[in-house]
C-alpha positions in Angstrom: -19.1 -57.0 -60.6 -18.7 -53.6 -62.1 -16.0 -51.6 -60.3 -18.5 -48.8 -59.8 -20.3 -51.0 -57.3 -17.2 -51.7 -55.2 -18.5 -49.6 -52.3 -22.2 -48.7 -52.3 -24.1 -46.3 -50.1 -27.7 -47.0 -49.6 -29.2 -43.5 -49.0 -32.3 -43.6 -46.7 -33.9 -41.7 -43.9 -33.6 -38.1 -45.0 -35.5 -35.1 -43.8 -38.8 -35.3 -45.7 -42.3 -36.1 -44.3 -41.7 -39.6 -45.6 -38.6 -40.3 -43.5 -40.2 -43.2 -41.6 -41.1 -45.0 -44.8 -37.7 -44.3 -46.3 -36.1 -46.0 -43.2 -38.2 -49.1 -43.9 -37.4 -49.1 -47.6 -33.6 -48.5 -47.1 -33.3 -51.1 -44.4 -34.8 -53.7 -46.7 -32.7 -52.7 -49.7 -29.5 -52.7 -47.7 -30.2 -56.2 -46.4 -31.0 -57.4 -49.9 -27.9 -56.0 -51.5 -25.6 -57.4 -48.8 -27.2 -60.8 -49.3 -26.1 -60.6 -52.9 -22.5 -59.9 -52.0 -22.6 -56.2 -52.5 -20.3 -54.2 -50.2 -23.2 -51.9 -49.1 -23.5 -49.5 -46.2 -26.3 -47.4 -44.7 -26.1 -43.6 -45.2 -28.6 -41.1 -43.9 -28.2 -37.6 -45.5 -30.2 -36.1 -42.6 -27.4 -36.8 -40.2 -24.3 -37.0 -42.4 -22.5 -34.7 -44.7 -23.0 -35.7 -48.4 -19.3 -34.9 -48.9 -18.5 -38.0 -46.8 -19.5 -40.1 -49.7 -16.6 -38.8 -51.7 -14.2 -38.7 -48.7 -15.0 -42.3 -47.8 -14.6 -43.7 -51.3 -18.1 -44.7 -52.2 -18.4 -45.7 -55.8 -22.2 -45.7 -56.2 -25.4 -44.7 -54.4 -28.6 -46.6 -54.2 -31.3 -44.0 -53.5 -34.0 -45.2 -51.1 -35.1 -41.7 -50.1 -38.7 -40.6 -50.6 -40.1 -37.1 -51.0 -38.3 -33.9 -50.7 -34.5 -33.7 -50.3 -34.2 -37.1 -51.8 -36.6 -37.7 -54.6 -36.8 -34.1 -55.9 -33.4 -33.7 -57.7 -31.5 -32.2 -54.8 -29.6 -35.3 -53.8 -29.3 -36.3 -57.4 -27.6 -32.9 -58.0 -25.2 -33.4 -55.1 -24.3 -36.8 -56.4 -23.7 -35.3 -59.9 -21.3 -32.8 -58.3 -19.5 -35.5 -56.4 -19.3 -37.7 -59.5 -20.9 -40.7 -57.8 -23.3 -42.7 -60.0 -26.8 -43.2 -58.5 -30.0 -45.1 -59.1 -33.2 -43.8 -60.5 -34.0 -40.8 -62.7 -31.6 -37.8 -62.9 -31.8 -34.3 -61.7 -34.3 -32.8 -64.1 -36.6 -35.8 -64.2 -36.6 -36.1 -60.4 -37.4 -32.4 -60.0 -40.3 -32.6 -62.5 -41.8 -35.8 -61.2 -42.2 -34.6 -57.6 -43.9 -31.5 -58.8 -47.4 -32.7 -59.8 -48.0 -29.4 -61.6 -45.0 -29.7 -63.9 -45.6 -33.4 -64.5 -49.1 -32.7 -65.6 -48.1 -29.9 -67.9 -45.5 -32.0 -69.7 -47.9 -35.0 -70.0 -50.6 -32.7 -71.4 -48.1 -31.2 -73.9 -47.3 -34.8 -74.9 -50.9 -35.7 -75.5 -51.1 -38.0 -72.5 -54.4 -38.2 -70.5 -54.4 -36.9 -66.9 -57.4 -35.7 -64.9 -58.6 -32.1 -65.1 -56.8 -30.1 -62.5 -56.4 -26.7 -61.0 -53.9 -25.1 -58.6 -55.1 -23.5 -55.4 -53.2 -21.0 -53.1 -56.2 -20.3 -50.9 -59.5 -22.0 -49.9 -61.7 -20.0 -52.3 -59.7 -21.4 -55.2 -60.4 -24.9 -53.9 -64.1 -24.1 -53.8 -64.0 -22.7 -57.4 -62.2 -25.9 -58.6 -64.9 -28.0 -56.9 -67.6 -26.1 -58.7 -65.9 -26.6 -62.0 -65.4 -30.3 -61.6 -68.9 -30.7 -60.4 -70.2 -29.3 -63.7 -68.4 -32.0 -65.5 -69.8 -34.7 -63.2 -66.7 -35.2 -61.0 -66.0 -35.1 -57.3 -62.5 -33.9 -56.3 -59.2 -34.9 -54.9 -57.1 -32.2 -53.1 -53.4 -32.9 -52.3 -50.1 -31.1 -51.8 -48.5 -30.1 -55.1 -45.1 -31.4 -53.8 -45.6 -34.6 -51.8 -46.0 -38.3 -52.1 -47.4 -41.4 -50.3 -50.9 -39.8 -50.2 -49.8 -37.4 -47.5 -52.2 -34.5 -47.1 -54.7 -36.0 -49.5 -58.4 -35.5 -49.1 -61.4 -36.7 -51.2 -64.0 -34.0 -51.5 -67.6 -34.7 -52.3 -69.2 -31.7 -50.6 -68.3 -28.0 -51.0 -68.4 -27.7 -47.2 -65.2 -29.8 -47.0 -63.1 -27.5 -49.3 -61.6 -25.4 -46.5 -60.5 -28.5 -44.5 -59.1 -30.1 -47.6 -57.0 -27.0 -48.4 -55.8 -26.9 -44.7 -54.6 -30.5 -44.9 -52.7 -30.0 -48.1 -51.2 -26.6 -47.2 -49.6 -27.9 -44.0 -47.2 -29.8 -46.3 -47.0 -27.4 -49.2 -48.1 -23.8 -49.8 -50.2 -24.8 -52.8 -52.8 -27.5 -53.2 -53.4 -29.4 -56.4 -57.2 -29.9 -57.0 -57.9 -32.8 -59.3 -61.0 -34.3 -60.8 -61.8 -37.5 -59.0 -61.9 -40.3 -61.6 -64.1 -43.2 -60.3 -63.1 -46.7 -61.4 -60.3 -49.1 -61.2 -57.0 -47.9 -59.7 -53.8 -49.5 -61.0 -50.1 -49.0 -60.8 -47.4 -49.8 -63.3 -43.7 -50.0 -62.5 -41.0 -49.4 -65.1 -37.7 -51.1 -64.7 -34.7 -50.7 -67.0 -33.7 -54.2 -68.2 -30.7 -54.7 -70.5 -30.7 -50.9 -70.9 -34.3 -50.7 -72.1 -37.3 -49.5 -70.0 -39.7 -52.3 -69.5 -43.2 -52.1 -68.1 -43.9 -54.6 -65.3 -47.3 -56.3 -64.8 -50.0 -54.0 -63.6 -51.3 -54.2 -60.1 -54.9 -53.4 -59.5 -55.5 -51.9 -56.1 -58.7 -52.5 -54.2 -58.8 -50.3 -51.1 -61.7 -50.2 -48.5 -64.2 -47.6 -49.8 -61.5 -46.5 -52.3 -59.4 -45.0 -49.6 -55.8 -45.9 -50.6 -54.4 -43.4 -48.1 -51.1 -43.3 -46.1 -52.4 -45.5 -43.3 -53.8 -48.2 -45.6 -50.7 -48.0 -47.8 -48.2 -48.9 -45.1 -49.8 -49.9 -41.9 -52.8 -52.1 -42.5 -53.6 -55.2 -44.6 -57.0 -53.9 -45.6 -56.0 -53.2 -49.2 -56.1 -56.0 -51.7 -53.6 -56.1 -54.5 -54.4 -58.0 -57.6 -51.5 -59.2 -59.8 -52.3 -60.4 -62.4 -54.6 -57.4 -62.5 -57.6 -59.2 -63.9 -58.0 -56.6 -66.7 -58.4 -57.6 -70.3 -55.0 -58.2 -71.9 -55.5 -55.5 -74.5 -56.4 -53.0 -71.8 -53.4 -53.9 -69.6 -51.0 -53.6 -72.6 -52.5 -50.2 -73.5 -51.9 -48.9 -70.0 -48.3 -50.3 -70.0 -47.7 -48.4 -73.2 -49.2 -45.2 -71.8 -46.9 -45.5 -68.7 -43.8 -46.0 -70.8 -44.7 -42.9 -72.8 -45.2 -41.0 -69.5 -41.8 -42.3 -68.3 -40.1 -41.1 -71.4 -41.9 -37.7 -71.5 -40.1 -36.5 -68.4 -36.9 -38.2 -69.4 -36.8 -40.8 -66.6 -34.2 -43.6 -66.4 -33.5 -46.6 -64.2 -36.9 -47.2 -62.7 -40.1 -45.5 -61.5 -43.8 -46.3 -60.9 -46.8 -44.6 -62.3 -50.3 -44.5 -60.8 -53.3 -44.7 -63.1 -57.1 -44.4 -62.7 -59.4 -46.1 -65.2 -62.8 -44.4 -65.7 -65.4 -46.9 -64.9 -67.8 -45.8 -67.6 -65.4 -45.1 -70.6 -62.5 -47.4 -69.5 -60.2 -44.5 -70.5 -56.9 -44.5 -68.4 -55.7 -41.3 -66.7 -52.2 -40.8 -65.4 -52.1 -39.5 -61.8 -48.4 -39.1 -61.0 -45.1 -40.9 -61.3 -42.8 -41.9 -58.4 -39.1 -41.8 -59.1 -38.0 -43.5 -55.9 -40.9 -45.9 -55.1 -41.3 -47.6 -51.8 -39.5 -50.8 -51.1 -41.3 -51.9 -47.9 -43.2 -55.1 -47.2 -46.3 -53.4 -48.6 -44.6 -51.9 -51.6 -45.8 -52.3 -55.2 -42.7 -52.5 -57.3 -41.4 -55.7 -55.5 -44.9 -57.2 -55.9 -44.9 -56.6 -59.7 -41.3 -57.8 -60.0 -42.2 -61.0 -58.2 -45.1 -61.6 -60.6 -42.5 -61.7 -63.5 -40.1 -63.9 -61.6 -37.8 -61.4 -60.0 -37.1 -61.8 -56.3 -36.7 -58.7 -54.0 -32.9 -59.3 -53.9 -32.7 -59.6 -57.7 -34.8 -56.5 -58.1 -32.5 -54.4 -55.8 -29.5 -55.6 -57.7 -31.0 -54.8 -61.1 -31.8 -51.3 -59.9 -28.3 -50.8 -58.5 -26.7 -52.0 -61.7 -28.5 -49.2 -63.6 -26.8 -46.5 -61.5 -25.2 -43.8 -63.5 -24.7 -40.0 -63.8 -26.6 -37.6 -66.0 -23.3 -36.3 -67.3 -20.0 -38.1 -67.7 -17.3 -36.7 -65.4 -15.1 -34.2 -67.4 -11.4 -34.3 -66.8 -9.8 -30.8 -66.4 -6.2 -30.1 -67.3 
């Protein structure tokens, strides 16, 4: 095996609101890598100094952190400074992807469809966004601008709920992202680097009770139904896979990621919602499900992700 993988740290836990999910993901990844003969060890940046990675001779890092201080470019930057190759997108792509505002701006500049949105710093701006979306025939989603796993997310169908929606989002972030609620099929598409080339995995169509694919349903119930194969027409699935690959490239991702997409029920037009640069790897997670559909076991998936570990910048020797 590549000498870079001689001693691997699986980074999980961390200090974000998604710590509990990261512990689940990281434990599963660690076990999978060890079963494949990888000399892998647990490493929690919330309780250990990142400098220990260098001092203890780690040669690569498999990132299984979610949310801030792990998926936002901060840990990636530390690993760049330490010269330790790591999995997933680099510093810039990670920082952009966790910020839904910046992601949308880049996608819009690249001509990629994403729902109409507005940023809100106070409840009155949420109400104004609701009125705007209502004019175009849409209800509204309100969520933190810098979070994942549907934390702080509220579906708003009545103006009276705007204040509460802003309160839920602002507990996690000072600003709320208000987004037009696209009604229709919800799908997700993972991208995995295979032989150095980003490859779109099979789509998964998500059927949640009353459309509520929230934090509880994502991780702690079996109420959500996942359809893979998706059941969509082949041409429609291929078009969405192509869209996601373009979205992946637009923010300069590498390694792996997973994008969430809504398909308008009336027009069948797909809209990009967001992209996750360190997706979940729990028993309920979607990337392992998609990988399995194309013949990759969880263990093989973890190993492929690890083998794509690298730095944004080659280490420069100083004389």
